[in-house]
MARPARO-87790 format. One record per residue (C-alpha): residue number from 1; residue in one letter; x, y, z. Coordinates in nm, 3 decimals. Example, Ala and Ser with C-alpha at 12.3 -4.5 7.8 and 13.67 -1.06 7.14 Angstrom:
num=1&residu=A&east=1.230&north=-0.450&up=0.780
num=2&residu=S&east=1.367&north=-0.106&up=0.714
END
This chain:
num=1&residu=M&east=2.466&north=7.993&up=18.858
num=2&residu=I&east=2.450&north=7.770&up=18.576
num=3&residu=T&east=2.238&north=7.462&up=18.609
num=4&residu=T&east=2.215&north=7.170&up=18.343
num=5&residu=N&east=1.962&north=6.874&up=18.344
num=6&residu=L&east=2.220&north=6.639&up=18.263
num=7&residu=K&east=2.193&north=6.297&up=18.462
num=8&residu=R&east=2.451&north=6.317&up=18.774
num=9&residu=F&east=2.478&north=5.919&up=18.832
num=10&residu=Y&east=2.675&north=5.656&up=18.698
num=11&residu=D&east=2.447&north=5.387&up=18.510
num=12&residu=P&east=2.591&north=5.029&up=18.569
num=13&residu=T&east=2.343&north=4.895&up=18.355
num=14&residu=F&east=2.432&north=5.057&up=18.027
num=15&residu=T&east=2.551&north=4.841&up=17.747
num=16&residu=L&east=2.857&north=4.942&up=17.487
num=17&residu=S&east=2.784&north=4.911&up=17.142
num=18&residu=D&east=3.005&north=4.906&up=16.858
num=19&residu=T&east=2.818&north=5.183&up=16.727
num=20&residu=Y&east=2.831&north=5.354&up=17.030
num=21&residu=K&east=3.206&north=5.350&up=17.028
num=22&residu=N&east=3.225&north=5.499&up=16.710
num=23&residu=T&east=3.086&north=5.804&up=16.829
num=24&residu=L&east=3.321&north=5.849&up=17.094
num=25&residu=P&east=3.545&north=6.161&up=16.994
num=26&residu=D&east=3.929&north=6.111&up=16.960
num=27&residu=L&east=4.131&north=6.427&up=16.972
num=28&residu=Q&east=4.486&north=6.239&up=16.973
num=29&residu=N&east=4.445&north=6.125&up=16.662
num=30&residu=G&east=4.262&north=6.444&up=16.515
num=31&residu=P&east=4.382&north=6.690&up=16.250
num=32&residu=A&east=4.686&north=6.897&up=16.237
num=33&residu=S&east=4.474&north=7.182&up=16.268
num=34&residu=L&east=4.453&north=7.079&up=16.656
num=35&residu=I&east=4.787&north=7.068&up=16.756
num=36&residu=E&east=4.925&north=7.378&up=16.997
num=37&residu=G&east=5.245&north=7.526&up=16.960
num=38&residu=A&east=5.485&north=7.463&up=16.707
num=39&residu=N&east=5.384&north=7.184&up=16.420
num=40&residu=V&east=5.731&north=6.985&up=16.492
num=41&residu=P&east=5.845&north=6.633&up=16.562
num=42&residu=I&east=5.862&north=6.511&up=16.923
num=43&residu=Q&east=6.148&north=6.267&up=16.978
num=44&residu=Q&east=5.956&north=6.076&up=17.275
num=45&residu=V&east=5.613&north=6.067&up=17.407
num=46&residu=G&east=5.443&north=5.792&up=17.595
num=47&residu=I&east=5.430&north=5.689&up=17.964
num=48&residu=S&east=5.681&north=5.644&up=18.269
num=49&residu=N&east=5.633&north=5.462&up=18.580
num=50&residu=F&east=5.360&north=5.207&up=18.539
num=51&residu=K&east=5.408&north=4.874&up=18.707
num=52&residu=L&east=5.425&north=4.478&up=18.645
num=53&residu=P&east=5.565&north=4.214&up=18.769
num=54&residu=L&east=5.779&north=4.093&up=18.556
num=55&residu=K&east=5.997&north=3.766&up=18.511
num=56&residu=F&east=6.407&north=3.841&up=18.476
num=57&residu=Q&east=6.595&north=3.547&up=18.424
num=58&residu=S&east=6.947&north=3.505&up=18.625
num=59&residu=R&east=7.259&north=3.351&up=18.511
num=60&residu=D&east=7.208&north=3.021&up=18.691
num=61&residu=G&east=6.875&north=2.993&up=18.470
num=62&residu=D&east=6.570&north=3.059&up=18.732
num=63&residu=A&east=6.348&north=3.347&up=18.647
num=64&residu=H&east=6.260&north=3.600&up=18.913
num=65&residu=T&east=5.923&north=3.766&up=18.940
num=66&residu=L&east=6.032&north=4.142&up=19.024
num=67&residu=E&east=5.812&north=4.468&up=19.094
num=68&residu=T&east=5.912&north=4.640&up=18.767
num=69&residu=S&east=5.879&north=4.991&up=18.650
num=70&residu=V&east=5.824&north=5.013&up=18.303
num=71&residu=D&east=5.915&north=5.347&up=18.063
num=72&residu=G&east=5.746&north=5.320&up=17.719
num=73&residu=Y&east=5.782&north=5.597&up=17.428
num=74&residu=V&east=5.752&north=5.639&up=17.067
num=75&residu=S&east=5.854&north=5.917&up=16.836
num=76&residu=L&east=5.580&north=6.128&up=16.691
num=77&residu=D&east=5.574&north=6.294&up=16.370
num=78&residu=A&east=5.523&north=6.659&up=16.264
num=79&residu=G&east=5.125&north=6.686&up=16.163
num=80&residu=K&east=5.005&north=6.451&up=16.445
num=81&residu=K&east=4.821&north=6.580&up=16.723
num=82&residu=G&east=4.925&north=6.304&up=16.958
num=83&residu=I&east=4.943&north=5.924&up=17.048
num=84&residu=N&east=4.683&north=5.670&up=17.219
num=85&residu=M&east=4.895&north=5.610&up=17.526
num=86&residu=S&east=4.697&north=5.343&up=17.685
num=87&residu=R&east=4.817&north=5.118&up=17.367
num=88&residu=I&east=5.167&north=5.126&up=17.492
num=89&residu=I&east=5.020&north=4.954&up=17.812
num=90&residu=R&east=4.808&north=4.710&up=17.639
num=91&residu=T&east=5.096&north=4.622&up=17.389
num=92&residu=F&east=5.330&north=4.572&up=17.684
num=93&residu=Y&east=5.089&north=4.327&up=17.853
num=94&residu=E&east=5.091&north=4.058&up=17.563
num=95&residu=F&east=5.454&north=4.018&up=17.676
num=96&residu=K&east=5.374&north=4.033&up=18.032
num=97&residu=E&east=5.412&north=3.639&up=18.116
num=98&residu=E&east=5.747&north=3.622&up=17.910
num=99&residu=V&east=6.072&north=3.607&up=18.078
num=100&residu=I&east=6.265&north=3.935&up=17.981
num=101&residu=S&east=6.524&north=3.878&up=17.717
num=102&residu=Q&east=6.697&north=4.061&up=17.423
num=103&residu=E&east=6.430&north=3.867&up=17.194
num=104&residu=V&east=6.111&north=3.992&up=17.418
num=105&residu=M&east=6.255&north=4.376&up=17.423
num=106&residu=E&east=6.282&north=4.370&up=17.062
num=107&residu=Y&east=5.946&north=4.241&up=17.001
num=108&residu=V&east=5.806&north=4.481&up=17.244
num=109&residu=L&east=5.993&north=4.767&up=17.089
num=110&residu=R&east=5.853&north=4.662&up=16.720
num=111&residu=A&east=5.502&north=4.666&up=16.861
num=112&residu=Y&east=5.513&north=5.009&up=17.012
num=113&residu=R&east=5.625&north=5.103&up=16.661
num=114&residu=E&east=5.356&north=4.930&up=16.463
num=115&residu=N&east=5.075&north=4.998&up=16.684
num=116&residu=L&east=5.156&north=5.346&up=16.705
num=117&residu=D&east=5.257&north=5.387&up=16.358
num=118&residu=S&east=5.591&north=5.571&up=16.468
num=119&residu=N&east=5.932&north=5.555&up=16.348
num=120&residu=D&east=6.139&north=5.507&up=16.706
num=121&residu=S&east=6.050&north=5.322&up=17.002
num=122&residu=Y&east=6.221&north=5.332&up=17.371
num=123&residu=L&east=6.197&north=5.093&up=17.639
num=124&residu=R&east=6.328&north=5.080&up=17.994
num=125&residu=L&east=6.272&north=4.844&up=18.264
num=126&residu=H&east=6.387&north=4.942&up=18.638
num=127&residu=V&east=6.414&north=4.685&up=18.898
num=128&residu=N&east=6.550&north=4.629&up=19.232
num=129&residu=Y&east=6.781&north=4.302&up=19.139
num=130&residu=P&east=6.805&north=4.107&up=19.459
num=131&residu=M&east=7.147&north=3.901&up=19.500
num=132&residu=I&east=7.284&north=3.706&up=19.776
num=133&residu=Q&east=7.585&north=3.861&up=19.940
num=134&residu=K&east=7.793&north=3.624&up=20.192
num=135&residu=S&east=7.969&north=3.791&up=20.503
num=136&residu=L&east=8.316&north=3.853&up=20.497
num=137&residu=R&east=8.426&north=3.628&up=20.776
num=138&residu=S&east=8.116&north=3.474&up=20.957
num=139&residu=D&east=7.868&north=3.231&up=20.856
num=140&residu=L&east=7.583&north=3.485&up=20.774
num=141&residu=E&east=7.428&north=3.587&up=20.442
num=142&residu=G&east=7.153&north=3.833&up=20.321
num=143&residu=Y&east=6.981&north=3.989&up=20.008
num=144&residu=Q&east=7.181&north=4.324&up=19.877
num=145&residu=Y&east=6.956&north=4.503&up=19.626
num=146&residu=Y&east=7.067&north=4.670&up=19.318
num=147&residu=P&east=6.890&north=4.916&up=19.127
num=148&residu=L&east=6.923&north=4.794&up=18.764
num=149&residu=S&east=6.761&north=4.924&up=18.453
num=150&residu=F&east=6.730&north=4.771&up=18.085
num=151&residu=E&east=6.709&north=4.983&up=17.816
num=152&residu=G&east=6.634&north=4.943&up=17.459
num=153&residu=H&east=6.608&north=5.215&up=17.142
num=154&residu=M&east=6.491&north=5.133&up=16.807
num=155&residu=D&east=6.511&north=5.344&up=16.528
num=156&residu=G&east=6.316&north=5.384&up=16.191
num=157&residu=N&east=6.508&north=5.125&up=16.020
num=158&residu=G&east=6.428&north=4.859&up=16.318
num=159&residu=V&east=6.808&north=4.890&up=16.404
num=160&residu=M&east=6.812&north=4.805&up=16.845
num=161&residu=R&east=7.040&north=4.936&up=17.063
num=162&residu=K&east=7.071&north=4.788&up=17.406
num=163&residu=F&east=7.168&north=4.953&up=17.763
num=164&residu=M&east=7.224&north=4.872&up=18.116
num=165&residu=H&east=7.209&north=5.110&up=18.406
num=166&residu=I&east=7.322&north=5.021&up=18.801
num=167&residu=T&east=7.396&north=5.198&up=19.089
num=168&residu=F&east=7.613&north=5.067&up=19.316
num=169&residu=E&east=7.711&north=5.155&up=19.638
num=170&residu=Y&east=8.063&north=5.113&up=19.822
num=171&residu=S&east=8.294&north=5.229&up=20.076
num=172&residu=S&east=8.612&north=5.445&up=19.965
num=173&residu=A&east=8.890&north=5.497&up=20.207
num=174&residu=C&east=9.033&north=5.821&up=20.159
num=175&residu=P&east=9.459&north=5.756&up=20.074
num=176&residu=C&east=9.570&north=6.064&up=20.217
num=177&residu=S&east=9.374&north=6.057&up=20.520
num=178&residu=F&east=9.497&north=5.737&up=20.592
num=179&residu=E&east=9.912&north=5.857&up=20.566
num=180&residu=L&east=9.834&north=6.139&up=20.779
num=181&residu=A&east=9.664&north=5.918&up=21.066
num=182&residu=E&east=9.967&north=5.690&up=21.054
num=183&residu=H&east=10.189&north=5.997&up=21.055
num=184&residu=A&east=9.998&north=6.119&up=21.370
num=185&residu=R&east=10.062&north=5.786&up=21.536
num=186&residu=E&east=10.440&north=5.739&up=21.440
num=187&residu=T&east=10.534&north=6.077&up=21.508
num=188&residu=R&east=10.332&north=6.187&up=21.793
num=189&residu=D&east=10.166&north=5.888&up=21.945
num=190&residu=V&east=9.806&north=6.050&up=21.873
num=191&residu=A&east=9.535&north=5.824&up=21.817
num=192&residu=A&east=9.383&north=5.927&up=21.478
num=193&residu=I&east=9.140&north=5.750&up=21.234
num=194&residu=S&east=9.154&north=5.778&up=20.895
num=195&residu=H&east=8.827&north=5.880&up=20.676
num=196&residu=S&east=8.620&north=5.679&up=20.474
num=197&residu=Q&east=8.259&north=5.720&up=20.310
num=198&residu=R&east=7.969&north=5.549&up=20.177
num=199&residu=S&east=8.006&north=5.586&up=19.785
num=200&residu=V&east=7.810&north=5.544&up=19.475
num=201&residu=A&east=7.860&north=5.474&up=19.098
num=202&residu=N&east=7.646&north=5.501&up=18.853
num=203&residu=V&east=7.717&north=5.329&up=18.533
num=204&residu=T&east=7.576&north=5.306&up=18.219
num=205&residu=I&east=7.681&north=5.028&up=17.941
num=206&residu=E&east=7.567&north=4.949&up=17.615
num=207&residu=C&east=7.570&north=4.610&up=17.523
num=208&residu=T&east=7.626&north=4.388&up=17.255
num=209&residu=E&east=7.380&north=4.091&up=17.375
num=210&residu=Y&east=7.158&north=4.064&up=17.640
num=211&residu=L&east=7.367&north=4.058&up=18.008
num=212&residu=A&east=7.246&north=3.898&up=18.292
num=213&residu=P&east=7.236&north=4.133&up=18.616
num=214&residu=E&east=7.489&north=3.906&up=18.810
num=215&residu=E&east=7.732&north=3.965&up=18.537
num=216&residu=L&east=7.724&north=4.350&up=18.566
num=217&residu=I&east=7.704&north=4.337&up=18.963
num=218&residu=E&east=8.014&north=4.092&up=18.972
num=219&residu=T&east=8.213&north=4.328&up=18.756
num=220&residu=M&east=8.117&north=4.615&up=18.974
num=221&residu=R&east=8.204&north=4.408&up=19.270
num=222&residu=N&east=8.552&north=4.296&up=19.114
num=223&residu=A&east=8.653&north=4.665&up=19.050
num=224&residu=L&east=8.581&north=4.813&up=19.364
num=225&residu=M&east=8.646&north=4.547&up=19.620
num=226&residu=T&east=8.464&north=4.744&up=19.878
num=227&residu=E&east=8.099&north=4.681&up=19.849
num=228&residu=T&east=7.879&north=4.791&up=20.135
num=229&residu=Q&east=7.769&north=4.476&up=20.347
num=230&residu=V&east=7.397&north=4.335&up=20.474
num=231&residu=M&east=7.463&north=4.129&up=20.745
num=232&residu=V&east=7.721&north=4.188&up=20.983
num=233&residu=K&east=7.911&north=4.059&up=21.280
num=234&residu=R&east=8.203&north=4.215&up=21.463
num=235&residu=E&east=8.459&north=3.990&up=21.326
num=236&residu=D&east=8.283&north=4.086&up=20.967
num=237&residu=E&east=8.337&north=4.474&up=21.076
num=238&residu=Q&east=8.723&north=4.389&up=21.134
num=239&residu=A&east=8.755&north=4.218&up=20.810
num=240&residu=F&east=8.567&north=4.525&up=20.622
num=241&residu=A&east=8.785&north=4.785&up=20.788
num=242&residu=E&east=9.075&north=4.547&up=20.647
num=243&residu=L&east=8.937&north=4.572&up=20.347
num=244&residu=N&east=8.924&north=4.940&up=20.291
num=245&residu=G&east=9.271&north=4.948&up=20.425
num=246&residu=A&east=9.389&north=4.721&up=20.155
num=247&residu=F&east=9.152&north=4.899&up=19.881
num=248&residu=Q&east=9.207&north=5.291&up=19.967
num=249&residu=K&east=9.083&north=5.461&up=19.657
num=250&residu=F&east=9.039&north=5.865&up=19.556
num=251&residu=V&east=8.720&north=5.907&up=19.336
num=252&residu=E&east=8.978&north=5.924&up=19.026
num=253&residu=D&east=9.090&north=5.579&up=19.107
num=254&residu=A&east=8.744&north=5.449&up=19.175
num=255&residu=A&east=8.639&north=5.578&up=18.809
num=256&residu=R&east=8.963&north=5.421&up=18.635
num=257&residu=L&east=8.925&north=5.095&up=18.837
num=258&residu=V&east=8.559&north=5.026&up=18.701
num=259&residu=Y&east=8.661&north=5.180&up=18.341
num=260&residu=E&east=8.938&north=4.875&up=18.371
num=261&residu=E&east=8.718&north=4.595&up=18.428
num=262&residu=L&east=8.425&north=4.734&up=18.175
num=263&residu=N&east=8.703&north=4.764&up=17.889
num=264&residu=Q&east=8.821&north=4.399&up=17.941
num=265&residu=R&east=8.433&north=4.282&up=17.868
num=266&residu=N&east=8.360&north=4.185&up=17.484
num=267&residu=D&east=7.968&north=4.194&up=17.550
num=268&residu=V&east=8.006&north=4.564&up=17.647
num=269&residu=S&east=8.062&north=4.822&up=17.383
num=270&residu=D&east=8.021&north=5.144&up=17.531
num=271&residu=F&east=7.982&north=5.263&up=17.880
num=272&residu=V&east=8.011&north=5.573&up=18.088
num=273&residu=V&east=8.092&north=5.576&up=18.482
num=274&residu=R&east=7.998&north=5.856&up=18.738
num=275&residu=C&east=8.144&north=5.791&up=19.075
num=276&residu=S&east=8.028&north=6.013&up=19.395
num=277&residu=H&east=8.225&north=5.987&up=19.715
num=278&residu=M&east=7.981&north=6.143&up=19.977
num=279&residu=E&east=8.252&north=6.308&up=20.208
num=280&residu=S&east=8.241&north=6.261&up=20.579
num=281&residu=L&east=8.557&north=6.520&up=20.597
num=282&residu=H&east=8.405&north=6.788&up=20.345
num=283&residu=S&east=8.052&north=6.896&up=20.330
num=284&residu=H&east=8.062&north=6.871&up=19.963
num=285&residu=D&east=8.088&north=6.554&up=19.769
num=286&residu=A&east=8.389&north=6.465&up=19.567
num=287&residu=V&east=8.302&north=6.339&up=19.186
num=288&residu=S&east=8.478&north=6.172&up=18.891
num=289&residu=R&east=8.320&north=6.115&up=18.552
num=290&residu=I&east=8.475&north=5.853&up=18.257
num=291&residu=C&east=8.363&north=5.727&up=17.963
num=292&residu=K&east=8.481&north=5.478&up=17.733
num=293&residu=G&east=8.565&north=5.727&up=17.439
num=294&residu=V&east=8.374&north=5.582&up=17.147
num=295&residu=R&east=8.344&north=5.839&up=16.881
num=296&residu=G&east=8.010&north=5.949&up=16.886
num=297&residu=G&east=7.918&north=5.746&up=17.197
num=298&residu=L&east=7.813&north=5.792&up=17.580
num=299&residu=R&east=7.947&north=6.095&up=17.723
END
């Protein structure tokens, strides 16, 4: 058994001095000889999912403070052992009182690059964004929450690209199932119910400017028309059944409907859409994926 004479207690009276700080080892900024593995560049290194209450501006100008999951990365050149990751958090804390905007994201990305002596920087802010949804026929309303992310990339020339991501839930009634159910009623007087299912559209857009969350949410609502509901009475449930009957859709239809809406927006330069219908008929999902088709763009 190995024993030492080291003190085994924490000394709260210890006073930190600059002289002592200068003696602390710093392996992250050590020489290239300390590198393990291939001495090659790393495209992204940093931290993921550190939490902050940040302010996001709504379309009407109000600022909502939301719990935000932050990802922050920079590039690392060959010949460098690592980065001081706490600088990413400290850098972001300098902006924690600001309302998130294109300008703030650009400042943070520049600060990442400068504070960590890197070429490229990356930032992603994920929130569950609340928005009031009115019931279809009753006088009720409730908060629908949308998983939403703001993303920014800055290259070595200081050029910034902006992206948004959204997960949008809707209902999809199968047109084929509807016709078969109607056929059973008409030809054999048999009760039949067409199948529908909760469905999800995962969308990434590249923005030409900062886009208010409500703008993207309403674009999705307008495209798919059958968003899942929050507050429901019987009259709302009936209205939802009618809505699904009026806007039946295969997964291919859903992807094209979202494409059509996004393609009309001048503030969206590129996009990719993945729709998934979690089948109530099959034990597998039906999936469709579509992109705008920009050369060298999102796929």
